[in-house]
VOGU-3710 file (C-alpha; in Angstrom, 3 decimals, decimal comma):
1> mrteeilvai> -23,129/29,289/-31,594  -21,031/27,162/-28,971  -18,752/23,953/-30,201  -20,957/21,908/-27,826  -24,213/22,941/-29,460  -22,669/22,169/-33,075  -21,528/18,912/-31,639  -25,119/18,193/-30,139  -26,611/19,060/-33,662  -24,722/16,763/-35,570
11> gtgmfswdss> -24,948/13,793/-32,984  -21,142/13,848/-31,951  -20,275/13,487/-28,047  -17,034/14,153/-26,325  -15,173/11,801/-24,105  -11,905/11,365/-22,068  -10,552/8,369/-20,478  -7,673/8,578/-17,922  -6,052/5,096/-18,071  -4,148/5,852/-14,757
21> tgritldaea> -7,548/6,279/-12,771  -9,731/4,438/-15,069  -12,358/7,017/-14,714  -14,207/8,214/-18,246  -15,780/12,041/-18,242  -18,577/12,274/-20,767  -20,315/15,368/-21,980  -24,418/14,874/-22,547  -24,801/13,707/-25,699  -21,883/11,110/-25,031
31> arllglpaep> -23,481/9,995/-22,147  -26,869/9,498/-24,387  -25,207/7,547/-26,879  -24,241/5,093/-24,346  -27,254/4,919/-22,699  -26,811/6,701/-19,699  -28,669/9,697/-18,168  -28,040/12,425/-20,892  -25,840/14,743/-18,667  -22,413/15,845/-18,315
41> atrpgaevrp> -20,568/13,432/-15,718  -17,440/11,535/-14,884  -18,058/7,947/-14,118  -15,800/5,044/-13,316  -14,880/2,790/-15,966  -16,832/-0,408/-14,208  -19,961/1,696/-14,729  -19,285/2,498/-18,423  -17,704/-0,957/-19,514  -20,928/-2,904/-19,471
51> rfhpadwnev> -22,400/-0,309/-21,858  -20,055/-1,907/-24,570  -20,009/-5,177/-26,509  -17,215/-7,623/-24,547  -15,501/-8,219/-27,858  -15,203/-4,338/-28,684  -14,069/-3,440/-25,481  -11,126/-5,913/-25,404  -9,947/-4,519/-28,695  -9,682/-1,325/-27,508
61> dgvvnfaiae> -6,269/-1,261/-25,388  -4,673/-2,650/-28,666  -6,101/-0,185/-30,962  -4,989/2,507/-28,571  -1,558/1,249/-28,317  -0,898/1,234/-31,839  -1,961/4,761/-32,160  0,057/5,691/-29,465  3,184/3,807/-31,150  2,238/5,315/-34,576
71> gtvaearmri> 1,455/8,551/-33,406  -1,993/8,418/-35,298  -5,503/8,520/-34,297  -7,282/5,828/-32,606  -10,650/4,744/-34,480  -12,830/2,046/-33,749  -16,391/1,072/-34,217  -18,171/-0,164/-31,007  -21,602/-1,878/-30,264  -23,389/-0,138/-27,610
81> ldedgnvvrt> -25,766/-2,503/-25,316  -29,181/-1,742/-23,356  -29,359/-3,460/-19,673  -30,576/-6,238/-20,949  -27,467/-7,257/-23,401  -28,832/-6,166/-26,329  -27,366/-3,963/-29,171  -29,145/-0,796/-29,740  -26,738/1,204/-32,106  -23,018/1,260/-33,257
91> vrsrskpvav> -20,937/4,056/-32,615  -17,599/5,293/-34,067  -14,888/6,357/-31,682  -12,178/8,555/-33,172  -9,685/9,632/-30,369  -5,901/11,029/-29,804  -4,065/9,165/-27,274  -1,280/11,214/-25,394  1,180/9,313/-23,430  1,812/10,150/-19,944
101> dspgrhvyvl> 5,243/10,125/-18,363  4,670/7,615/-15,707  7,917/5,707/-14,382  7,145/1,873/-14,472  3,619/2,429/-15,833  1,927/2,390/-19,191  -0,557/5,674/-18,890  -2,337/7,700/-21,344  -5,076/10,111/-21,647  -7,418/9,512/-24,281
111> mgtlqevaep> -9,457/12,507/-25,891  -12,042/12,097/-28,768  -15,833/11,875/-29,723  -18,216/9,547/-30,109  -20,802/9,326/-33,484  -23,613/7,178/-33,779  -23,009/5,093/-37,247  -26,003/4,835/-39,434  -25,356/1,251/-41,165  -26,274/-2,044/-38,818
121> peataahtpl> -23,391/-3,537/-37,690  -24,213/-6,679/-40,179  -23,848/-4,099/-43,229  -20,487/-2,705/-41,893  -18,932/-5,700/-40,643  -16,711/-6,190/-43,728  -15,267/-2,561/-42,942  -15,249/-3,237/-39,223  -12,168/-4,153/-37,613  -13,003/-4,142/-34,237
131> tgdwrrsrea> -15,005/-7,289/-33,712  -14,026/-10,370/-32,191  -15,139/-12,589/-35,186  -12,245/-10,350/-37,030  -9,907/-10,598/-34,586  -9,670/-14,181/-34,300  -9,655/-14,109/-38,407  -6,796/-11,743/-38,251  -5,038/-14,101/-35,618  -5,436/-17,061/-37,923
141> flldagrala> -4,440/-15,431/-41,110  -1,334/-14,040/-39,348  -0,451/-17,609/-37,951  -0,939/-19,296/-41,503  1,171/-16,409/-43,072  4,138/-16,732/-40,784  4,119/-20,341/-41,053  4,308/-20,522/-44,846  6,946/-17,443/-44,903  8,812/-19,259/-42,793
151> eagsteevlr> 9,238/-22,463/-44,635  10,280/-20,336/-47,978  13,197/-21,223/-49,205  13,969/-19,029/-51,889  12,821/-15,542/-53,118  10,635/-17,557/-55,841  8,750/-19,188/-52,678  8,395/-15,889/-50,802  6,649/-14,612/-53,864  4,303/-17,546/-54,160
161> vagslsmpgf> 3,321/-17,240/-50,575  2,746/-13,495/-50,719  0,692/-13,555/-53,809  -1,514/-16,081/-52,325  -2,150/-14,305/-48,823  -5,642/-13,302/-48,081  -6,056/-10,896/-45,547  -9,601/-10,701/-43,975  -11,748/-8,338/-44,908  -9,100/-6,222/-47,280
171> spdglalfgv> -7,378/-8,588/-49,214  -5,246/-6,735/-51,946  -5,603/-7,683/-55,693  -1,922/-6,767/-56,539  1,455/-6,374/-54,999  4,933/-5,418/-55,635  8,304/-6,339/-53,884  11,160/-3,681/-54,182  14,771/-3,906/-53,527  17,345/-1,553/-53,351
181> sgdrltvigh> 20,619/-1,730/-55,631  23,012/1,283/-54,981  21,176/4,277/-55,318  18,223/2,666/-57,273  14,913/0,920/-56,845  14,445/-2,638/-57,988  11,470/-4,830/-58,390  12,189/-8,148/-56,853  8,693/-9,432/-57,987  5,156/-8,581/-58,410
191> hghnvgdekp> 1,549/-10,512/-58,350  -1,357/-9,525/-59,819  0,108/-7,569/-62,870  0,987/-8,422/-66,434  4,317/-9,245/-67,653  6,269/-5,963/-68,549  4,150/-4,087/-66,168  7,318/-3,459/-63,700  9,471/-1,894/-66,319  8,897/1,603/-65,383
201> ftfmpletdy> 9,650/1,148/-62,015  12,747/-1,105/-62,228  15,887/0,819/-61,669  14,277/3,489/-60,466  16,225/6,279/-58,881  15,915/6,626/-55,164  15,211/10,399/-55,193  12,324/9,726/-57,608  8,619/10,941/-55,975  7,328/7,529/-56,162
211> paaevvrtge> 5,580/5,809/-53,015  7,978/3,192/-52,918  11,213/5,259/-53,289  10,137/7,484/-50,533  9,044/4,658/-48,150  12,851/3,221/-48,301  14,468/6,854/-48,120  12,526/7,252/-44,666  11,728/4,004/-43,144  8,036/5,084/-42,763
221> aiylsspaqy> 5,000/3,458/-44,334  2,646/5,256/-46,746  -1,293/4,649/-46,835  -3,161/6,411/-49,947  -6,822/5,734/-49,306  -7,772/7,245/-52,580  -6,579/8,437/-56,070  -7,369/11,813/-55,164  -4,854/11,390/-52,226  -2,443/9,707/-54,327
231> rkrfpttwpl> -2,346/12,489/-57,075  -1,919/15,272/-54,688  0,927/13,630/-52,604  2,453/11,960/-55,980  1,743/13,958/-58,721  4,781/12,986/-61,033  4,299/9,545/-60,667  0,553/9,292/-60,566  0,446/8,739/-64,110  2,316/5,604/-63,573
241> ardfgrrswa> -0,222/4,240/-61,017  -3,225/5,409/-62,786  -3,831/2,827/-65,526  -3,797/0,004/-62,806  -7,693/0,846/-62,199  -7,004/0,800/-58,112  -8,808/2,878/-55,442  -6,268/2,216/-52,050  -2,617/1,896/-51,627  -0,283/0,696/-48,785
251> flpliaaght> 3,510/1,020/-49,057  5,587/-0,510/-46,348  9,034/-0,608/-45,625  10,806/-3,923/-45,203  13,102/-3,931/-42,663  15,527/-7,005/-41,180  18,123/-6,263/-38,626  17,290/-2,484/-38,566  18,211/-2,293/-42,091  15,370/-0,931/-44,725
261> mgawmagfrh> 16,106/-3,702/-47,574  13,408/-2,500/-49,588  9,270/-1,815/-49,887  6,461/-3,730/-50,085  3,345/-2,276/-52,057  -0,172/-3,587/-51,622  -3,118/-2,139/-54,474  -6,776/-2,565/-53,863  -9,408/-1,990/-56,317  -11,759/-0,847/-53,478
271> svafspders> -11,673/2,141/-51,334  -9,496/0,922/-47,920  -9,853/3,214/-44,785  -6,655/1,569/-43,348  -7,660/1,685/-40,036  -5,143/0,960/-37,164  -6,000/-2,870/-36,962  -5,491/-2,692/-41,100  -2,187/-0,978/-40,691  -1,315/-3,461/-37,702
281> vlttvarmla> -1,928/-6,439/-40,191  -0,043/-4,755/-43,076  2,739/-3,628/-40,637  2,910/-7,206/-39,328  2,806/-8,874/-42,941  5,566/-6,334/-44,070  7,733/-7,214/-41,153  7,379/-11,249/-41,948  7,927/-10,583/-45,988  11,499/-8,835/-44,810
291> qalaragaae> 12,674/-11,774/-42,143  11,613/-14,278/-45,278  13,205/-12,241/-47,976  16,460/-12,000/-45,752  16,420/-15,449/-45,079  15,880/-16,671/-48,678  18,774/-14,230/-49,823  21,115/-15,671/-47,313  19,991/-19,190/-48,562  20,391/-18,757/-52,101
301> terelslglq> 23,659/-16,959/-51,819  24,604/-20,020/-49,496  23,667/-22,421/-52,368  25,683/-20,491/-54,942  28,652/-20,322/-52,791  28,186/-23,949/-52,315  27,899/-24,749/-55,566  30,986/-23,079/-56,835  32,822/-24,567/-54,119  31,711/-27,927/-55,200
311> kammpslgpg> 32,607/-27,626/-58,352  35,967/-25,945/-57,778  36,860/-29,106/-55,471  35,135/-31,968/-56,889  37,319/-33,554/-59,716  36,298/-34,129/-63,218  36,445/-37,947/-63,740  38,238/-37,195/-67,538  37,786/-39,588/-70,515  38,414/-42,818/-68,574
321> vpgltvaary> 40,923/-45,114/-68,811  41,027/-47,987/-71,169  40,137/-51,438/-69,554  38,666/-49,263/-66,289  35,293/-48,136/-65,862  34,541/-45,256/-62,861  31,950/-43,748/-61,310  31,704/-41,355/-58,482  29,120/-39,322/-56,190  29,829/-36,567/-53,531
331> iptggglqvg> 27,059/-35,563/-51,370  27,356/-32,634/-48,903  25,614/-32,655/-45,296  22,501/-30,271/-45,077  23,833/-27,913/-42,358  25,354/-24,733/-43,058  27,541/-24,287/-46,060  26,900/-27,680/-48,311  30,818/-28,467/-48,527  32,619/-30,369/-45,901
341> gdwydviplp> 35,683/-32,516/-45,450  34,776/-35,499/-47,836  36,516/-35,867/-51,160  37,494/-38,425/-53,981  39,820/-37,736/-56,655  41,154/-40,089/-59,886  45,114/-38,948/-60,621  46,739/-40,322/-64,017  50,147/-41,540/-62,992  53,052/-41,183/-65,105
351> ngrialvigd> 53,767/-44,920/-65,547  50,291/-45,187/-67,021  48,432/-46,372/-64,219  45,715/-44,539/-62,112  45,678/-43,267/-58,637  42,244/-43,751/-56,843  41,546/-41,436/-53,753  38,816/-41,155/-51,317  39,122/-39,328/-47,714  37,260/-37,529/-45,368
361> vqghdvraag> 38,799/-34,258/-43,218  37,383/-34,369/-39,710  34,592/-31,594/-39,684  31,653/-30,562/-41,491  32,454/-26,584/-41,684  34,663/-24,263/-44,038  37,518/-24,655/-42,314  37,441/-28,833/-43,060  36,605/-27,750/-46,898  39,382/-25,710/-46,868
371> lmgqlrialr> 41,841/-28,374/-45,521  40,178/-30,964/-47,822  41,122/-28,553/-50,921  44,692/-28,242/-49,734  45,556/-31,903/-48,803  43,928/-33,129/-52,112  46,059/-30,907/-53,847  49,135/-32,224/-51,971  47,984/-35,556/-52,570  47,895/-35,022/-56,421
381> ayaaeghrpd> 51,478/-33,625/-56,304  53,033/-36,726/-54,224  51,368/-39,262/-56,709  52,564/-36,927/-59,855  55,966/-37,264/-58,551  55,589/-41,036/-58,960  55,607/-42,144/-55,178  53,846/-45,587/-54,302  51,117/-45,544/-52,247  52,646/-45,772/-48,667
391> avlsrasrfl> 54,955/-42,934/-49,241  52,180/-40,898/-50,782  50,227/-41,264/-47,669  53,126/-40,683/-45,209  53,860/-37,328/-47,220  50,510/-36,254/-46,971  50,258/-36,979/-42,928  53,346/-35,041/-42,645  51,789/-32,269/-44,829  48,360/-32,076/-42,767
401> sgltdtydrv> 50,171/-32,128/-39,695  52,226/-28,963/-40,348  48,881/-27,583/-41,662  46,910/-27,782/-38,539  50,042/-26,513/-36,613  49,978/-23,386/-38,674  46,110/-22,992/-38,131  46,674/-23,092/-34,003  49,300/-20,598/-34,418  47,340/-18,033/-36,854
411> egedasdamr> 44,092/-18,670/-34,695  45,441/-19,393/-31,296  43,403/-22,239/-30,371  44,206/-24,822/-27,888  46,138/-27,701/-29,768  43,484/-30,260/-28,327  40,676/-28,342/-29,720  42,148/-26,989/-32,748  44,256/-30,235/-34,150  42,415/-31,789/-37,270
421> fatclyaead> 43,063/-35,299/-38,945  41,688/-36,880/-42,078  41,284/-40,526/-43,003  42,175/-41,650/-46,469  42,072/-44,725/-48,910  44,997/-44,278/-51,844  44,603/-47,030/-54,313  47,045/-47,399/-57,273  45,402/-49,476/-60,055  47,013/-51,154/-63,004
431> petgtldvar> 44,375/-51,269/-65,998  46,285/-54,091/-67,601  46,211/-56,672/-64,746  43,685/-55,508/-62,437  45,533/-55,267/-59,447  45,194/-52,329/-57,126  47,856/-51,618/-54,565  46,065/-49,996/-51,405  47,275/-47,934/-48,780  45,151/-47,031/-45,999
441> aghpdpvvis> 45,156/-44,280/-43,355  42,006/-44,763/-40,586  39,459/-45,107/-43,477  36,775/-48,054/-44,084  38,094/-50,971/-46,384  36,814/-51,208/-49,847  34,469/-53,485/-51,010  35,172/-56,110/-54,174  32,105/-57,212/-55,835  32,649/-60,614/-57,530
451> vdgtavirqt> 31,124/-61,502/-60,875  28,379/-63,447/-59,606  27,337/-60,327/-57,547  28,755/-61,403/-54,051  30,090/-58,350/-52,078  32,881/-58,984/-49,500  34,653/-56,398/-47,550  38,277/-56,690/-48,614  40,420/-56,366/-45,396  43,447/-53,962/-45,941
461> agglplgvek> 46,115/-53,335/-43,974  46,210/-49,662/-42,475  47,933/-47,056/-40,312  46,668/-43,960/-38,255  44,625/-41,319/-39,887  46,381/-38,289/-41,849  47,960/-35,970/-39,426  47,981/-37,837/-36,225  51,624/-38,636/-36,528  54,176/-36,989/-38,639
471> dadypttrvv> 56,249/-40,262/-39,408  53,252/-42,711/-39,376  53,919/-45,623/-41,710  51,015/-47,137/-43,876  51,332/-50,844/-45,161  50,257/-51,816/-48,792  47,784/-54,360/-49,605  47,257/-55,976/-53,195  44,042/-56,633/-54,273  43,546/-58,251/-57,824
481> lgagetimlc> 40,237/-57,527/-59,782  39,369/-60,151/-62,185  37,422/-59,191/-65,660  34,015/-57,797/-64,381  34,813/-57,326/-60,963  34,082/-54,142/-59,038  35,811/-52,435/-56,340  33,592/-49,819/-54,128  35,463/-46,989/-52,073  33,230/-44,718/-49,490
491> tdglietggh> 33,748/-42,397/-46,679  31,867/-43,415/-43,497  28,866/-41,156/-44,027  27,406/-43,674/-46,735  27,704/-46,198/-44,012  26,455/-44,721/-40,542  24,139/-42,326/-41,779  20,630/-42,606/-40,067  21,980/-44,025/-36,691  23,745/-46,936/-38,311
501> dmatgwtrlr> 27,051/-48,076/-37,172  29,801/-50,064/-39,357  28,401/-53,291/-38,870  24,517/-52,675/-39,517  25,272/-49,994/-41,937  27,311/-52,545/-43,993  24,034/-55,039/-43,796  21,839/-52,185/-45,070  24,088/-51,573/-48,310  25,324/-54,914/-49,114
511> pvleqpsedl> 21,741/-55,766/-50,826  22,363/-52,751/-52,930  25,981/-53,749/-54,287  24,934/-57,477/-54,980  21,953/-56,518/-57,041  22,936/-56,772/-60,868  24,087/-54,078/-62,433  25,935/-53,438/-65,754  25,832/-49,565/-65,093  28,224/-48,063/-62,707
521> ekladdlvqa> 26,346/-44,712/-62,662  22,881/-46,474/-61,647  24,869/-48,423/-58,894  26,610/-45,098/-57,372  22,821/-43,590/-57,472  21,369/-46,512/-55,891  23,980/-46,508/-53,084  23,339/-42,993/-52,209  19,239/-43,828/-52,724  19,629/-46,584/-50,226
531> vhgpgshhtt> 20,722/-43,898/-47,450  18,995/-40,673/-48,113  16,028/-42,067/-50,804  15,159/-41,007/-54,290  16,373/-37,463/-55,326  19,698/-37,660/-53,958  22,012/-38,819/-56,291  23,724/-35,612/-57,397  27,122/-35,642/-58,252  28,461/-32,157/-57,255
541> gplvdrredd> 24,686/-30,202/-57,061  23,719/-29,081/-53,743  20,666/-30,634/-51,624  18,293/-28,592/-49,578  17,127/-31,370/-47,183  19,155/-32,119/-44,214  22,012/-34,887/-44,134  24,030/-36,026/-40,861  27,246/-36,578/-42,783  28,916/-35,770/-46,166
551> iavlvlrreg> 28,929/-38,962/-48,364  31,969/-39,649/-50,956  31,394/-42,847/-52,890  34,059/-44,138/-55,903  33,482/-47,233/-57,923  35,745/-48,951/-60,113  35,303/-51,931/-62,454  37,736/-54,016/-64,708  36,063/-54,379/-67,924  35,501/-57,982/-69,320
561> vrtrrtpsrr> 33,064/-60,385/-69,860  30,425/-60,393/-66,851  29,120/-64,028/-67,037  27,033/-66,187/-64,338  27,305/-69,465/-66,097  30,051/-70,217/-63,531  29,764/-68,249/-60,756  32,716/-67,792/-58,563  34,331/-65,687/-55,927  37,809/-65,357/-54,745
571> samtiaqaep> 40,031/-63,786/-52,216  43,675/-63,795/-51,507  46,106/-62,443/-48,878  49,549/-62,381/-47,623  50,133/-63,498/-43,822  53,809/-62,230/-42,909  55,816/-63,837/-40,466  56,035/-60,098/-38,962  52,330/-59,766/-39,065  50,686/-62,797/-37,342
581> ervatarqql> 47,692/-60,621/-36,337  46,824/-60,929/-39,840  45,758/-64,559/-39,011  42,573/-62,981/-37,500  42,079/-60,783/-40,580  41,949/-63,780/-42,689  39,015/-65,345/-40,553  37,136/-62,408/-40,967  37,705/-62,454/-44,731  36,984/-65,719/-45,235
591> rellhdwadp> 33,461/-65,216/-43,082  32,795/-62,432/-45,751  33,268/-64,535/-48,304  30,765/-67,079/-46,859  28,293/-64,832/-45,575  25,021/-66,454/-47,729  26,536/-70,074/-47,137  23,744/-72,388/-46,153  25,289/-74,318/-43,283  26,656/-71,801/-40,058
601> eqidsaelmv> 28,637/-74,815/-38,882  30,431/-75,193/-42,093  31,677/-71,559/-41,775  32,985/-71,968/-38,282  34,882/-75,268/-39,305  36,483/-73,428/-42,022  37,214/-70,437/-40,097  38,791/-72,696/-37,463  41,224/-74,738/-40,459  42,315/-71,646/-42,134
611> sematnvlvh> 43,608/-70,439/-38,637  45,077/-73,668/-37,690  46,743/-73,646/-41,571  47,811/-70,085/-41,361  49,701/-70,321/-37,821  51,382/-73,512/-38,927  53,062/-72,018/-41,606  54,140/-69,050/-39,329  55,089/-71,551/-36,561  57,024/-73,836/-38,707
621> tdgdallvae> 58,617/-72,162/-41,357  60,712/-68,791/-42,051  58,482/-67,179/-44,815  55,090/-66,114/-45,325  51,571/-67,527/-45,765  49,776/-67,001/-49,277  45,836/-67,769/-48,723  43,616/-67,855/-51,511  39,721/-68,661/-50,828  37,742/-69,465/-54,080
631> vtgerderrl> 33,660/-70,264/-54,081  32,534/-72,044/-57,297  29,054/-73,404/-58,344  25,479/-72,585/-58,279  23,851/-71,202/-55,050  23,157/-74,532/-52,649  25,851/-76,650/-54,721  28,619/-74,711/-54,206  32,296/-75,693/-53,363  34,578/-73,798/-51,296
641> rvevadasde> 38,701/-74,404/-51,621  40,888/-72,687/-49,368  44,630/-73,092/-49,914  47,625/-71,937/-48,012  51,000/-71,946/-49,486  54,519/-71,399/-48,274  58,283/-71,772/-49,472  59,146/-74,616/-47,135  59,759/-77,695/-48,847  58,919/-79,815/-45,852
651> lphkrrpgem> 55,693/-81,687/-45,591  53,682/-81,906/-42,975  52,931/-85,348/-41,003  49,982/-86,059/-38,781  50,278/-86,686/-35,550  48,810/-88,274/-32,273  48,723/-85,435/-30,018  48,042/-86,222/-26,207  45,184/-84,616/-24,435  47,351/-81,693/-22,851
661> assgrglvlm> 49,340/-81,000/-26,229  49,143/-77,404/-27,215  49,963/-78,338/-31,122  49,528/-81,139/-33,782  46,132/-81,011/-34,160  45,723/-79,195/-37,778  45,694/-81,968/-40,150  43,676/-83,807/-37,509  41,235/-81,305/-37,544  41,335/-81,024/-41,445
671> emladawgvd> 40,423/-84,972/-41,703  37,440/-84,327/-39,088  35,758/-81,538/-40,403  36,558/-80,968/-43,936  34,990/-82,893/-47,039  38,430/-83,128/-48,841  41,715/-82,021/-48,126  45,729/-82,473/-49,137  49,038/-81,248/-49,603  50,323/-80,542/-52,975
681> prgegksiwf> 53,946/-80,241/-53,461  55,066/-77,370/-55,628  58,394/-76,530/-57,388  59,642/-74,281/-54,388  57,618/-75,059/-51,381  53,793/-76,571/-50,775  50,187/-75,870/-50,729  47,886/-77,177/-48,283  44,149/-77,038/-48,802  40,677/-78,412/-48,129
691> elyeaekpea> 37,226/-78,062/-49,317  33,832/-77,808/-48,148  30,830/-78,675/-50,134  27,404/-76,742/-49,631  25,127/-79,683/-51,073  25,465/-83,558/-50,193  28,852/-84,178/-48,871  30,752/-87,208/-49,943  33,157/-88,852/-47,803  36,363/-86,710/-46,440
701> tgaaegs> 39,564/-87,928/-48,244  42,967/-87,202/-47,349  46,130/-87,126/-49,131  48,782/-86,788/-46,823  49,647/-87,612/-43,235  51,664/-85,720/-40,601  51,534/-82,348/-38,781
//
């Protein structure tokens, strides 16, 4: 009996399809199955195509392309329509595509068989991948799976997503992810198994006759449709798989960046034929799993490195200093390695004092972190030698300048691009007296919180950032903390994160600083949360959310009785003859002290009088001016008293300046604007003072005349 007769007897027809011409050659049985005259013929594709359901026809090209790529048989179920568009039967097509060499064109010849499927389409829908509904389900599944795996930030999350995957029509009931350690197979994780089931497969040699090991060795997928097929191909390790009670298995390579990093096993309790479409879905999922695992592994390595660097670079605050309480926070930026150029330090000094240091090296990269580490060590060394704050910063500036020069020579970068600088604030604190000698290199000013809770930016003298000039000078400002007062040092990340500038960022932080808080640790947490929200108050631990800039915060409080029965706030500063520009600083400091004063006009008046008093000292004497401003009393009933003292014994006299006179108005202004004013002689020098009352004002009084 001829082959054609045998095929007819079993209801099987033969066909060939030339994609270059689009013509299809059918034998008599194939033509009959398609509803055409039962005779051999070669017909145009446009004539045959209407016999197939449109959704099934659209799938054929993808199935064939997959078969060409994998070198497998193209198999599909296709619904046949009559002339009225009704489904009359379902046929199964099995064919072998052969690619034809045609430059610039994708050409192939398809030769295979058609055979009628006895089951109705509804009964085989779950096993028939080639339908429009299945295609839409597959695309939706792959889209959801890709999105979920892309968001997984750790290996544990990748495993959780992989275990929740519900593939359309053939979901596995168990899976395992294998990795490679040297010449052995490891189990990264599994789902659908009991604890301990992975032990026989852990650290299995790669030469073992086991599907996952072979997949890792060859980089090619293995599909086992039945237990008999598994037992025949892998008899040695079949006993390990037998007890799990599965009927089909798919082992696929996990390939990332061209490297096979492991294998994925999907096990099924029902039989799966692993059609080309099913293999296509599994291959796509394996590729996404590999990429997700590679990203998660890199992120976990990065987090581990970040945590190690942070622990190494961030100092311990130590056992504490009697009379002072210190709290600190460091929050890294979320971009790249979670380390950067911000740092803080608390350094015990030989004279029994402590040094507070906070700084920010330009940049948020590894180089910034490296420079920061070296600069921190240098500052510690200079401080341990007993240098004053100005000398410590001068030496640090020369050190950083030399360091960046070395980087330029080693890396061959342009100096304008490679130069790094750092801002820094260095304060030497005396626990007994509460004094802090502050030197500042381009860094934000400190904030002082008085006993009554008022937070004021303490203006201090400063110099250029470290590393800009080798021989820069850094003047020192003395700040005195009373019992119970607090000083806060921070980097600009705390102030400017979230699109704020220095002014608006300070406005955002002020309510946090002024809320009652006996616990410095809580205050440090609240400051960070005000910028980044809850969960961002780690001292050294890495954070996963993204941040615009690193943050370092250092808070110090002088211990003592914190009482609000007699609320007061105080500010003091020296205006030297050689620094007339500090008159403007004095005005700004006074405005900060009166930020919540009820009458804005009184604030303007106080600024004007301070400017006149300080300027008179600089113009009419040879000494410096010492300015002290203090606010006392309950809100809405407070008193402002400002004193400007100098070393001259000559008392001022009130004058009657003409309309065009450029001086002589100081005491006249005080008589007009102050609620009370006067001049007090002292043992050496004098003190000029004025008072303003926030509540109902008594008649202004004067205690001296002249100017």
